[in-house]
C-alpha positions as CSV (number, residue, x, y, z in Angstrom):
1,X,0.0,0.0,0.0
2,X,1.2,3.5,-0.7
3,X,-1.7,5.7,0.3
4,X,0.2,7.5,3.0
5,X,3.0,8.3,0.5
6,X,0.6,9.6,-2.0
7,X,-1.2,11.7,0.7
8,X,2.2,13.1,1.8
9,X,2.8,14.3,-1.8
10,X,-0.6,16.1,-1.8
11,X,0.1,17.7,1.6
12,X,3.5,18.9,0.5
13,X,2.0,20.4,-2.7
14,X,-0.6,22.3,-0.6
15,X,-3.4,20.3,-2.2
16,X,-5.2,18.5,0.6
17,X,-7.9,15.9,0.0
18,X,-11.1,17.8,0.9
19,X,-14.1,15.9,2.1
20,X,-17.8,16.6,2.9
21,X,-19.2,14.4,5.6
22,X,-23.0,13.9,5.6
23,X,-24.1,12.5,8.9
24,X,-22.1,13.0,12.1
25,X,-23.4,10.0,14.0
26,X,-21.2,7.2,15.5
27,X,-19.6,6.2,12.2
28,X,-19.0,9.8,11.2
29,X,-17.6,10.8,14.6
30,X,-15.1,7.9,14.5
31,X,-13.9,9.1,11.1
32,X,-13.7,12.7,12.4
33,X,-11.5,11.6,15.3
34,X,-8.8,10.5,12.9
35,X,-8.8,13.6,10.7
36,X,-6.5,15.8,12.9
37,X,-3.9,13.0,12.8
38,X,-4.0,12.6,9.0
39,X,-2.1,15.6,7.5
40,X,-3.3,16.3,4.0
41,X,-6.8,15.2,4.7
42,X,-9.4,17.9,5.5
43,X,-13.1,17.7,6.3
44,X,-14.3,21.1,5.0
45,X,-18.1,20.6,5.4
46,X,-20.1,18.6,7.9
47,X,-23.8,18.1,7.2
48,X,-26.2,17.0,10.0
49,X,-29.9,17.6,10.8
50,X,-28.6,19.3,14.0
51,X,-25.4,21.3,13.2
52,X,-24.8,22.1,16.8
53,X,-24.9,18.4,17.7
54,X,-22.3,17.9,14.9
55,X,-20.1,20.7,16.4
56,X,-20.4,18.9,19.8
57,X,-19.4,15.6,18.2
58,X,-16.2,17.3,16.8
59,X,-15.4,18.6,20.3
60,X,-16.0,15.2,21.8
61,X,-13.6,13.5,19.4
62,X,-10.9,16.1,20.1
63,X,-11.1,18.8,17.5
64,X,-9.7,22.1,18.6
65,X,-11.6,25.4,18.3
66,X,-9.6,26.5,15.3
67,X,-10.4,23.4,13.3
68,X,-14.1,23.7,14.2
69,X,-14.2,27.4,13.3
70,X,-12.7,26.6,9.9
71,X,-15.3,24.0,9.1
72,X,-18.7,24.7,7.5
73,X,-21.7,23.1,9.4
74,X,-25.0,22.9,7.6
75,X,-28.3,21.0,7.3
76,X,-28.3,21.0,3.5
77,X,-26.5,17.9,2.1
78,X,-27.1,18.9,-1.5
79,X,-25.7,22.4,-1.1
80,X,-22.6,20.9,0.6
81,X,-21.7,18.9,-2.5
82,X,-19.7,21.4,-4.6
83,X,-16.7,23.7,-4.7
84,X,-13.3,22.1,-4.1
85,X,-14.8,19.0,-2.3
86,X,-13.3,15.8,-3.8
87,X,-15.0,13.1,-1.8
88,X,-18.5,12.9,-0.3
89,X,-19.0,10.6,2.6
90,X,-22.7,9.6,3.0
91,X,-23.3,8.3,6.5
92,X,-26.9,9.2,7.2
93,X,-28.2,5.6,7.3
94,X,-31.4,6.7,5.6
95,X,-31.8,4.8,2.3
96,X,-33.8,7.4,0.4
97,X,-31.7,10.3,1.6
98,X,-28.5,8.3,0.8
99,X,-29.6,7.8,-2.8
100,X,-30.4,11.5,-3.2
101,X,-27.0,12.5,-1.9
102,X,-25.1,9.9,-3.9
103,X,-26.8,11.0,-7.2
104,X,-26.0,14.6,-6.4
105,X,-22.4,13.8,-5.8
106,X,-22.1,11.8,-9.0
107,X,-23.8,14.5,-11.0
108,X,-21.3,17.1,-9.5
109,X,-18.3,14.9,-10.4
110,X,-17.4,14.0,-6.8
111,X,-16.4,10.6,-5.5
112,X,-18.9,9.1,-3.1
113,X,-18.1,6.8,-0.2
114,X,-21.3,5.1,0.8
115,X,-21.3,4.3,4.5
116,X,-25.0,4.1,4.1
117,X,-25.1,0.4,3.2
118,X,-28.9,0.5,3.4
119,X,-28.9,2.8,0.4
120,X,-26.3,0.7,-1.3
121,X,-28.4,-2.5,-1.1
122,X,-31.5,-0.6,-2.2
123,X,-30.0,0.9,-5.3
124,X,-26.2,0.6,-5.2
125,X,-25.8,-1.4,-8.5
126,X,-27.4,1.4,-10.4
127,X,-25.6,4.2,-8.5
128,X,-22.3,2.4,-9.2
129,X,-23.1,2.2,-12.9
130,X,-23.9,5.9,-13.0
131,X,-20.6,6.7,-11.3
132,X,-18.6,4.6,-13.7
133,X,-20.2,6.4,-16.7
134,X,-19.1,9.8,-15.5
135,X,-15.7,8.7,-14.3
136,X,-16.0,9.0,-10.5
137,X,-15.7,6.5,-7.8
138,X,-18.6,4.9,-6.0
139,X,-17.2,3.0,-3.0
140,X,-18.2,0.9,0.0
141,X,-16.8,2.2,3.3
142,X,-13.6,0.6,4.5
143,X,-13.9,-0.3,8.2
144,X,-17.4,-1.6,7.8
145,X,-17.7,-5.4,7.2
146,X,-18.8,-5.4,3.6
147,X,-15.7,-3.6,2.3
148,X,-13.4,-5.6,4.6
149,X,-14.9,-8.8,3.3
150,X,-14.7,-7.7,-0.3
151,X,-11.0,-7.0,0.2
152,X,-10.4,-10.5,1.5
153,X,-12.3,-12.0,-1.4
154,X,-10.2,-9.9,-3.8
155,X,-7.0,-11.0,-2.1
156,X,-8.0,-14.7,-2.3
157,X,-8.9,-14.5,-6.0
158,X,-5.9,-12.4,-7.0
159,X,-3.7,-15.0,-5.4
160,X,-5.3,-17.8,-7.3
161,X,-7.6,-19.4,-4.7
162,X,-11.3,-20.3,-5.2
163,X,-13.5,-18.5,-2.7
164,X,-15.9,-21.0,-1.1
165,X,-17.6,-18.7,1.3
166,X,-17.2,-15.2,2.7
167,X,-19.0,-13.1,5.2
168,X,-18.9,-12.0,8.8
169,X,-19.8,-13.0,12.4
170,X,-22.7,-11.9,14.5
171,X,-24.8,-12.8,17.5
172,X,-27.8,-14.8,16.3
173,X,-30.6,-17.1,17.4
174,X,-33.7,-18.0,15.3
175,X,-36.0,-16.2,17.8
176,X,-34.3,-12.9,17.1
177,X,-36.1,-12.4,13.8
178,X,-39.3,-11.6,15.7
179,X,-37.7,-9.4,18.4
180,X,-39.1,-5.8,18.5
181,X,-37.6,-2.6,20.0
182,X,-39.7,-3.2,23.1
183,X,-37.7,-6.4,23.9
184,X,-34.3,-5.7,22.4
185,X,-32.3,-4.6,25.4
186,X,-32.5,-7.9,27.3
187,X,-30.7,-9.6,24.5
188,X,-27.9,-7.1,24.9
189,X,-27.7,-7.6,28.6
190,X,-29.0,-4.0,29.2
191,X,-32.0,-2.4,30.9
192,X,-34.0,0.1,29.0
193,X,-32.8,2.8,31.4
194,X,-29.1,1.9,30.8
195,X,-29.6,2.0,27.0
196,X,-31.4,5.3,27.2
197,X,-28.7,6.9,29.3
198,X,-26.1,5.8,26.7
199,X,-28.2,7.4,23.9
200,X,-28.7,4.0,22.2
201,X,-31.5,3.8,19.6
202,X,-33.6,0.7,20.2
203,X,-34.8,0.3,16.6
204,X,-31.3,0.7,15.2
205,X,-29.9,-1.9,17.7
206,X,-32.8,-4.2,16.9
207,X,-31.9,-4.1,13.2
208,X,-28.5,-5.6,14.2
209,X,-30.2,-8.3,16.3
210,X,-33.2,-9.4,14.1
211,X,-31.0,-10.3,11.1
212,X,-31.8,-7.3,9.0
213,X,-28.3,-5.7,9.1
214,X,-26.7,-9.1,8.4
215,X,-28.9,-9.5,5.4
216,X,-28.1,-6.0,4.1
217,X,-24.4,-6.5,4.5
218,X,-24.3,-9.9,2.8
219,X,-26.3,-8.5,-0.1
220,X,-23.7,-5.7,-0.4
221,X,-20.9,-8.3,-0.4
222,X,-22.6,-10.5,-3.0
223,X,-23.2,-7.5,-5.3
224,X,-19.6,-6.3,-4.9
225,X,-17.9,-9.7,-5.4
226,X,-20.3,-11.8,-7.6
227,X,-20.7,-14.4,-4.9
228,X,-24.0,-16.1,-4.7
229,X,-26.7,-15.7,-2.1
230,X,-28.1,-18.8,-0.3
231,X,-31.4,-19.7,-2.0
232,X,-33.3,-20.0,1.3
233,X,-31.7,-17.1,3.1
234,X,-28.9,-16.9,5.6
235,X,-28.2,-20.0,7.7
236,X,-26.3,-18.3,10.5
237,X,-24.5,-21.6,11.5
238,X,-22.8,-21.5,14.9
239,X,-19.1,-21.4,14.1
240,X,-15.8,-20.3,15.7
241,X,-12.7,-19.3,13.8
242,X,-11.0,-22.7,14.1
243,X,-14.0,-24.4,12.6
244,X,-14.5,-22.1,9.6
245,X,-12.8,-24.6,7.1
246,X,-14.9,-27.5,8.4
247,X,-18.4,-25.9,8.6
248,X,-18.2,-23.3,5.8
249,X,-17.7,-25.8,3.0
250,X,-20.3,-27.5,0.7
251,X,-22.6,-30.1,2.1
252,X,-21.2,-32.8,-0.1
253,X,-17.8,-32.2,1.6
254,X,-19.3,-32.3,5.1
255,X,-20.1,-28.6,5.6
256,X,-23.4,-26.6,5.7
257,X,-23.3,-24.7,2.4
258,X,-25.6,-25.6,-0.5
259,X,-22.8,-25.0,-2.9
260,X,-19.4,-23.3,-3.1
261,X,-19.1,-19.6,-3.7
262,X,-21.7,-18.0,-1.4
263,X,-22.0,-15.3,1.3
264,X,-22.9,-16.4,4.8
265,X,-23.0,-15.2,8.4
266,X,-21.7,-17.3,11.3
267,X,-23.2,-17.0,14.7
268,X,-21.3,-16.5,18.0
269,X,-24.0,-18.4,19.8
270,X,-24.9,-22.1,19.7
271,X,-28.6,-22.8,19.2
272,X,-28.9,-23.5,23.0
273,X,-27.4,-20.0,23.7
274,X,-24.0,-21.2,24.7
275,X,-21.1,-19.0,23.5
276,X,-19.2,-20.4,20.5
277,X,-15.5,-21.1,21.3
278,X,-13.3,-18.4,19.7
279,X,-16.2,-16.7,18.0
280,X,-16.1,-14.2,15.2
281,X,-18.8,-11.9,16.4
282,X,-17.0,-8.7,15.4
283,X,-15.0,-9.9,12.5
284,X,-15.0,-11.1,8.8
285,X,-13.7,-14.2,7.0
286,X,-13.1,-15.9,3.7
287,X,-12.9,-19.7,3.2
288,X,-10.8,-20.7,0.3
289,X,-9.9,-23.9,-1.5
290,X,-6.5,-24.9,-2.6
291,X,-6.3,-25.3,-6.4
292,X,-3.9,-28.2,-6.3
293,X,-2.1,-30.6,-4.0
294,X,1.0,-28.4,-3.8
295,X,-0.9,-25.4,-2.5
296,X,-2.7,-27.7,0.0
297,X,0.7,-29.0,1.3
298,X,1.7,-25.3,1.7
299,X,-1.3,-24.7,3.9
300,X,-0.1,-27.5,6.2
301,X,3.6,-26.4,6.1
302,X,2.8,-22.9,7.0
303,X,0.4,-23.6,9.9
304,X,-2.9,-22.7,8.3
305,X,-6.1,-24.1,9.9
306,X,-7.7,-26.5,7.4
307,X,-10.5,-29.0,7.2
308,X,-9.7,-32.7,7.5
309,X,-8.9,-32.9,3.7
310,X,-6.3,-30.2,3.9
311,X,-7.9,-28.5,0.9
312,X,-10.1,-25.9,2.6
313,X,-8.6,-23.1,4.7
314,X,-9.8,-19.8,6.2
315,X,-8.5,-16.3,6.6
316,X,-10.2,-14.0,9.0
317,X,-10.0,-10.6,10.7
318,X,-11.4,-10.8,14.3
319,X,-12.5,-7.1,14.3
320,X,-13.7,-4.2,12.3
321,X,-13.0,-0.6,13.4
322,X,-15.8,1.1,11.3
323,X,-15.2,4.8,11.1
324,X,-11.6,4.7,12.5
325,X,-10.6,3.0,9.2
326,X,-12.7,5.1,6.8
327,X,-9.7,7.1,5.6
328,X,-8.7,4.1,3.5
329,X,-11.8,4.5,1.3
330,X,-11.6,8.3,1.1
331,X,-7.9,8.3,0.1
332,X,-8.2,5.3,-2.2
333,X,-11.0,7.2,-4.1
334,X,-9.2,10.5,-4.2
335,X,-5.6,9.4,-4.7
336,X,-5.9,6.1,-6.7
337,X,-9.3,6.5,-8.3
338,X,-10.2,3.1,-6.8
339,X,-13.1,1.9,-4.7
340,X,-12.8,-0.2,-1.6
341,X,-15.5,-2.5,-3.0
342,X,-18.4,-1.5,-5.2
343,X,-21.4,-3.2,-6.7
344,X,-20.6,-5.0,-10.0
345,X,-24.1,-6.4,-10.4
346,X,-27.4,-7.2,-8.7
347,X,-26.9,-10.6,-7.0
348,X,-28.5,-10.1,-3.6
349,X,-31.5,-8.3,-2.3
350,X,-33.2,-7.8,1.1
351,X,-36.9,-8.3,1.3
352,X,-39.3,-7.2,4.0
353,X,-40.8,-10.2,6.0
354,X,-43.6,-10.0,8.5
355,X,-42.6,-10.3,12.1
356,X,-46.2,-11.1,13.0
357,X,-49.6,-11.5,11.3
358,X,-50.1,-8.1,9.7
359,X,-53.4,-6.6,8.7
360,X,-54.5,-4.3,5.9
361,X,-54.2,-0.8,7.2
362,X,-51.1,-1.5,9.3
363,X,-48.2,0.8,8.9
364,X,-44.8,-0.7,8.2
365,X,-42.0,0.7,10.3
366,X,-38.9,-0.5,8.5
367,X,-35.6,-1.9,9.7
368,X,-35.4,-3.1,13.3
369,X,-39.1,-2.1,13.9
370,X,-42.2,-3.9,15.2
371,X,-43.6,-5.1,11.9
372,X,-40.9,-6.5,9.5
373,X,-37.3,-7.8,9.3
374,X,-35.0,-8.0,6.3
375,X,-34.4,-11.4,4.7
376,X,-31.6,-12.0,2.2
377,X,-32.7,-13.3,-1.1
378,X,-31.1,-14.0,-4.5
379,X,-32.0,-10.9,-6.5
380,X,-33.5,-13.0,-9.3
381,X,-35.9,-14.6,-6.8
382,X,-36.7,-11.2,-5.2
383,X,-37.6,-9.7,-8.6
384,X,-39.7,-12.8,-9.5
385,X,-41.6,-12.5,-6.3
386,X,-42.0,-8.7,-6.6
387,X,-40.7,-8.5,-3.1
388,X,-40.8,-5.1,-1.3
389,X,-37.2,-4.1,-0.4
390,X,-36.7,-3.5,3.3
391,X,-35.2,-0.1,2.5
392,X,-38.7,1.1,1.3
393,X,-40.7,-0.6,4.1
394,X,-40.8,2.6,6.1
395,X,-44.0,4.5,6.8
396,X,-46.0,2.6,4.1
397,X,-49.5,1.2,4.6
398,X,-50.5,-2.3,3.9
399,X,-53.5,-2.8,1.6
400,X,-53.9,-6.5,2.4
401,X,-53.1,-9.0,5.2
402,X,-49.6,-10.5,5.3
403,X,-49.1,-13.6,7.4
404,X,-46.3,-14.0,9.9
405,X,-43.1,-15.1,8.1
406,X,-44.3,-14.2,4.6
407,X,-42.5,-11.8,2.3
408,X,-44.2,-8.4,1.8
409,X,-44.8,-7.6,-1.9
410,X,-45.1,-4.4,-3.8
411,X,-48.7,-5.2,-4.4
412,X,-49.3,-5.5,-0.6
413,X,-48.6,-1.8,0.1
414,X,-49.6,1.7,-0.9
415,X,-46.5,3.2,-2.7
416,X,-46.0,6.6,-4.1
417,X,-44.7,5.9,-7.5
418,X,-43.5,9.5,-7.8
419,X,-41.2,9.2,-4.8
420,X,-37.6,9.6,-6.0
421,X,-36.3,6.6,-4.1
422,X,-39.2,4.4,-5.3
423,X,-38.7,5.5,-8.9
424,X,-35.0,4.9,-8.8
425,X,-35.3,1.5,-7.3
426,X,-38.0,0.6,-9.9
427,X,-35.7,1.8,-12.6
428,X,-32.9,-0.5,-11.3
429,X,-35.3,-3.5,-11.1
430,X,-36.4,-2.9,-14.7
431,X,-32.7,-2.6,-15.9
432,X,-31.7,-5.9,-14.3
433,X,-34.9,-7.7,-15.1
434,X,-34.3,-6.8,-18.8
435,X,-30.7,-8.1,-18.6
436,X,-31.7,-11.6,-17.4
């Protein structure tokens, strides 16, 4: 890697990489904490619904008064995309808003780093195509698990290995799919009062728990790498790092996968709630297959953990540092013109599934809410079923009953066809349906 060397050249030339950050939440704040220690990188504009809250975030992460005074704080994300900004970081977490900001950045000739993986899964394949046409970078966010996993997949393929499986770890039990914000904190070992005092959002944390976030991230990885999506949705097998080569291999070889070359999430809990030994709850992995006997012998000689055949091995990273690592994406886009992962097609989608028996007239409340969770599906199956994407299952009314566990379809809800996000998603669906 030579990003730091390239940045030093820009700094010495008096041409810093200038960034607009949209969304000063946890991810954005972690990124901001690293900026004072990265000479040659400047965040010129910070966009947040509450500019004073954004200023306070800067103080909290250690920015001095001079740096804060030199920064523009605004509520207007579209207006912030202009001037000498090179890279826009979209970190709002709102899918519709993220699409709007990304399209504005691309139209203005700015690179876009999409922390907003919800927006990426809703419409990223089309956004990436738009960016490629005008010669700017559309990138997943390094530090988040999709980009880190995509990097490991790229490493494996570039070194000549076949990728058998790739993904991340999480805490999972089957009952979690039906958990609502009202019951989420017990699963994290917290009381509601403790969570509230820490400023934790129950719906957001529930989206991590109920499987929605895992589905979104695996769809992003599938779209970025071309790996397949399990036909029946994620399995979430309990698996520690030492067992990755044994469990994450095809069924005919003794593993749990329906085939080779898929995304999957491993659970840090056994089905009886016991902790998995040496779990991968915070990390990412890739399972690879040796292409020949010589490479398999090298696995053994150099101490790699393998399955009993010696052919399957795993590489993993036991952590991800989210916003603390975001500089890699920003600098890669600005200095190399390269993304740290981007959609190359539409392989995976995330459909809204009923958490309970829903009735006509009910309002859906989106990711991590009381009504639906997000299930990973092959994009072809999602299109065939006319499944409603989880990213659009917010504040929409059901027009017919949907049974517990069933996929919600476009025809089940009132949708404003003139809504920008809806229209853009429909355009993407039409484009990929025509290509099949």
